[in-house]
C-alpha positions in Angstrom: 14.2 4.8 23.3 16.2 3.2 20.5 15.7 0.3 18.2 18.3 -2.4 19.1 17.5 -5.2 16.7 15.4 -6.2 13.7 14.8 -9.9 13.2 12.9 -11.7 10.5 10.9 -14.9 11.1 9.2 -17.0 8.4 6.1 -18.9 9.5 5.1 -21.7 7.1 1.5 -22.9 7.8 0.3 -26.0 6.0 -3.0 -25.5 4.2 -5.4 -28.5 4.3 -7.8 -28.2 1.4 -10.9 -30.3 1.5 -12.0 -32.0 -1.7 -10.3 -33.4 -4.7 -9.3 -30.1 -6.3 -6.1 -28.5 -5.0 -5.8 -24.8 -5.8 -2.7 -23.6 -7.6 -0.5 -20.5 -7.3 2.0 -19.8 -10.0 1.3 -23.1 -11.6 2.1 -25.1 -8.4 -0.2 -26.7 -5.9 -0.9 -24.3 -3.1 -0.4 -26.4 0.0 0.9 -23.8 2.5 0.7 -20.2 3.6 4.0 -18.4 4.0 4.1 -15.4 6.4 7.1 -13.1 6.9 7.2 -11.5 10.3 9.5 -8.7 11.4 10.4 -8.4 15.1 11.6 -5.0 16.2 13.3 -4.9 19.7 14.0 -1.7 21.7 16.3 -0.9 24.6 13.2 -0.3 26.7 12.2 -3.9 26.5 9.2 -3.2 24.2 9.0 -5.4 21.1 6.9 -4.7 18.0 5.8 -7.2 15.4 5.1 -6.4 11.8 4.3 -8.4 8.7 6.0 -8.2 5.3 4.2 -9.4 2.2 4.6 -13.2 1.9 3.5 -15.7 -0.7 6.2 -16.5 -3.3 8.1 -13.2 -2.8 8.9 -13.6 0.9 12.6 -14.7 0.4 13.3 -11.4 -1.4 11.5 -9.4 1.2 13.4 -11.2 4.0 16.7 -10.4 2.3 15.7 -6.7 2.0 14.9 -6.6 5.7 18.0 -8.5 6.8 20.5 -6.7 4.7 19.2 -3.2 4.1 16.0 -2.0 5.8 16.6 -3.6 9.2 20.1 -2.2 9.6 18.9 1.3 8.6 16.5 1.2 11.6 19.0 0.1 14.4 19.7 3.0 16.7 16.7 5.0 15.6 13.8 6.3 17.8 10.8 3.9 17.2 8.3 6.5 18.5 9.1 9.0 15.7 7.2 6.9 13.2 6.4 9.4 10.5 9.9 10.8 10.4 11.6 7.4 10.3 9.3 6.0 7.7 9.7 9.1 5.5 13.5 8.9 5.8 13.5 5.2 5.0 11.3 5.8 1.9 13.7 8.4 0.6 16.7 6.2 1.3 15.1 3.3 -0.5 14.0 5.3 -3.5 16.9 4.0 -5.6 15.7 0.4 -5.3 12.1 1.0 -6.4 8.8 2.4 -5.1 7.2 -1.1 -5.1 8.3 -4.6 -4.5 10.4 -6.3 -1.8 12.0 -3.1 -0.4 8.6 -1.5 0.1 7.1 -4.7 1.5 10.0 -4.7 4.0 9.4 -1.1 4.9 5.7 -2.0 5.5 6.7 -4.7 8.0 8.8 -2.1 9.9 6.0 0.5 9.8 3.5 -2.0 11.3 5.9 -3.0 14.0 6.5 0.6 15.0 2.8 1.1 15.3 2.6 -2.1 17.4 5.2 -0.5 19.7 3.2 2.7 19.9 0.1 0.8 20.9 2.0 -1.0 23.6 3.5 2.2 25.0 0.1 3.8 25.1 -1.6 0.8 26.5 -4.2 1.1 23.7 -5.3 -1.1 20.8 -4.1 0.2 17.4 -7.5 1.1 16.2 -7.9 3.6 19.0 -4.6 5.3 18.1 -5.9 5.7 14.6 -9.0 7.5 15.8 -11.3 4.7 17.1 -14.3 3.3 15.4 -18.1 4.0 15.9 -18.8 0.4 15.0 -18.8 -2.5 17.4 -19.2 -5.1 14.7 -17.8 -5.4 11.2 -18.9 -8.0 8.6 -16.3 -10.3 7.1 -16.2 -12.0 3.8 -15.0 -15.5 3.0 -12.2 -15.2 0.5 -12.0 -18.5 -1.4 -9.1 -19.8 -3.4 -9.3 -20.5 -7.2 -10.7 -24.0 -7.7 -11.7 -23.7 -11.4 -14.2 -26.6 -11.0 -17.8 -25.6 -10.4 -18.3 -28.6 -8.1 -15.5 -27.5 -5.9 -16.8 -23.9 -5.8 -20.2 -25.2 -4.8 -18.7 -27.2 -1.9 -16.6 -24.3 -0.5 -19.3 -21.7 -0.9 -21.7 -24.0 1.1 -19.0 -24.5 3.7 -18.5 -20.8 4.1 -22.2 -20.1 4.5 -22.4 -22.8 7.2 -19.6 -21.1 9.1 -21.7 -17.9 9.1 -20.2 -15.8 6.3 -22.7 -13.7 4.4 -20.3 -12.3 1.9 -18.3 -14.4 -0.5 -15.2 -13.5 -2.6 -14.2 -15.8 -5.5 -10.9 -15.9 -7.4 -12.4 -17.5 -10.5 -11.9 -16.2 -14.1 -14.4 -18.3 -16.0 -18.2 -18.2 -16.1 -19.2 -21.8 -14.9 -17.6 -21.7 -11.4 -18.9 -18.1 -10.8 -22.4 -19.3 -11.9 -22.0 -22.3 -9.5 -21.2 -19.9 -6.7 -24.3 -17.8 -7.3 -26.5 -20.9 -7.6 -25.1 -22.2 -4.3 -25.3 -18.9 -2.4 -28.7 -17.8 -3.7 -29.7 -14.3 -4.8 -29.3 -12.5 -1.4 -25.6 -13.2 -0.7 -23.2 -10.6 -2.0 -20.5 -12.1 -4.2 -17.3 -10.4 -5.3 -14.8 -11.7 -7.9 -11.1 -11.1 -7.6 -9.5 -11.8 -11.0 -5.8 -11.1 -10.2 -5.2 -9.1 -13.5 -5.7 -11.7 -16.2 -7.3 -9.8 -19.1 -6.9 -7.0 -21.6 -9.4 -4.2 -21.3 -11.5 -5.6 -24.2 -11.5 -9.0 -22.7 -12.4 -7.7 -19.3 -15.3 -5.7 -20.7 -16.6 -8.8 -22.5 -16.3 -10.9 -19.3 -18.0 -8.2 -17.2 -20.9 -8.3 -19.5 -21.1 -12.1 -19.3 -20.9 -12.0 -15.5 -23.5 -9.2 -15.1 -26.5 -11.6 -14.7 -24.8 -12.9 -11.5 -25.2 -9.5 -9.7 -21.6 -9.2 -8.5 -20.8 -6.7 -5.9 -17.5 -5.9 -7.6 -15.0 -7.1 -10.1 -11.5 -6.8 -8.6 -8.4 -6.2 -10.6 -9.7 -7.5 -14.0 -7.0 -6.1 -16.3 -3.3 -6.3 -17.1 -1.3 -4.2 -16.5 -2.9 -3.1 -13.2 -1.4 0.4 -13.7 -3.8 1.1 -16.7 -6.2 3.3 -14.8 -7.9 4.6 -17.9 -8.5 1.1 -19.1 -9.9 0.0 -15.7 -12.3 3.0 -15.8 -13.5 1.7 -19.2 -14.2 -1.7 -17.8 -16.3 -0.2 -15.0 -18.2 2.1 -17.4 -18.7 -0.3 -20.3 -18.8 -3.6 -18.4 -21.6 -2.6 -16.0 -20.0 -4.0 -12.8 -18.4 -1.8 -10.1 -14.6 -2.4 -10.0 -12.2 -2.7 -7.1 -8.4 -2.4 -7.2 -5.4 -1.3 -5.1 -3.8 -4.5 -4.0 -0.9 -3.9 -6.5 -0.8 -0.2 -6.0 1.5 1.9 -3.9 0.4 5.2 -2.4 1.0 7.6 -5.4 -1.2 5.4 -7.6 -4.3 5.7 -5.5 -4.8 9.4 -6.5 -4.6 8.3 -10.1 -7.1 5.5 -9.6 -9.6 7.9 -7.9 -8.9 10.7 -10.4 -9.5 8.4 -13.4 -12.9 7.2 -12.0 -11.4 3.7 -12.3 -12.8 2.1 -9.1 -15.8 2.0 -6.8 -14.0 0.1 -4.1 -10.4 0.5 -2.9 -8.8 -2.8 -2.0 -5.4 -1.8 -0.5 -3.3 -4.5 1.2 -1.6 -3.0 4.2 1.6 -5.0 3.7 1.8 -3.9 0.0 0.7 -0.3 0.3 3.4 0.4 2.9 2.1 -0.3 6.4 -0.2 1.6 8.7 1.3 5.0 8.0 0.5 4.7 4.3 -2.9 3.1 4.9 -3.9 6.2 6.8 -3.0 8.3 3.7 -5.0 6.0 1.4 -8.0 6.4 3.7 -7.6 10.1 3.6 -7.5 10.1 -0.2 -10.7 8.0 -0.3 
């Protein structure tokens, strides 16, 4: 079996946000969700689908797939996943170990595992070892609204939909307090900060947020590669930390070794697809 074609498809889904407050991303209103898909065709008629990291960076990831990563895959055996992914990583080393090239490789990796599942007639989770759990809890990941009233509205809406875990993206005290007031004491709340603070600022904020009994504080510092600083935030701030969304595989060993995190939060499309996710799980 050989790969015959790699095609990229951008899906732009409008986001309808209820309420007067429209969340922003990069200083612009966030009114859509952009998803970059990679379609991998084979000469056996089996097609695999993968996802490359989207948001604002998807045009660069698309270009990497169309001009570099995709052509490197044509003619290769899609069932030799580990060998192909390793060769691609080595071939792409000169263009960086993070960013669009790795996001593109992640999309290919996910598509190859999709093909493997279809050939085996099994869902992917079974190929990865199965699961003893029949049900998994999900959390509602809210956008950054900044206004306490908007946070109260969206937390209430998430609870009505059945969610019993809430993740915020707020970076000030009032909207986080509003979330806790709306959810009550028994609902776990996590806060994903997206790397806004110095270590000292993060420690100070963690202490201010401690009364709200947060489950974790995610990526509170800039730069995210400061593992020792993140460990200080967890130790001195008094709230368990989470990180990993901005990390590639080699960084996870450093995060664990530094005692920087209690929760690993790797994004499949950023870490490098299913193959790399398995390695992260092994490290954990």
